[in-house]
N, C-alpha and C positions, 0 to 999 in steps of 0.2 A: 491454551491458545484457542481462540475462536476460529471457526471454519465457515466460510461463505462461498457461494458460487461467484464466478467472475461477474455475472450480471448484477448480483446483489451489491458487490463491491463497487462497481462502476456507478450504480445508482446512488449509493451512500456518499461516494466521493463527489459526485455532481452536486448533491444537496449541500455538502459542506462548502464546496467552491462557490455556489450561488449565494450562500449566506455569509461568505467571507471568513469561514472558520478554518480553511485549509492553510496550513503553515508553509513557510518556505523550507524545502527539503534540506538546504544547507544549514539551517538553524534548528532543525528538528532533533529531538532526543530519541525518536523512534520508540516510544514507550508503549504504543498500542499496535502491535504487529499481529496480523491475522493471516491464516492460510487460505489461499484462493484455490478453488477446485474448478476444473473445466472438464466436462464429460465424465464426471465421477472420479477423476484422478487429480492428485495434487499438482498444481500448476505453478504457482508463485506464492511468495510471501509479500504482503502489502502493509505498509504503515498507514493506518487510518487517520493519522494526524496530518500527514503531508502528501500522501499519495505515492511515495516512492515504492517501486516494486522490483523484486529480484528473485530468481530461482533459488539462490543460496541465502539462507537466513544470516549467515556470518557477514554478508555484505552490509548489513545494517549497522554493524559495529566496526567497520573498516572505513576506508576512504569512500565517500559517497559520490556516485556519478549521477548528477541530477537530471540527466536527459533520459532516464529510464523510468518514466512515470507510467502508470497504468492508464490505458485509454485508447 
């Protein structure tokens, strides 16, 4: 699993959104999950395909709450 700072993830997601490559979270398979770090500590898991974020990695494989996007 890749690890990124929160700033890096926000930047990457903004680029994907601008280019139209960001998927709808309700349709996403969450295949590209990365770990987000804030101040040197694990903060959240983020799907780099749709932007969905949650502190619990298991949330990506359960019912998705689409209003919890990073940003």
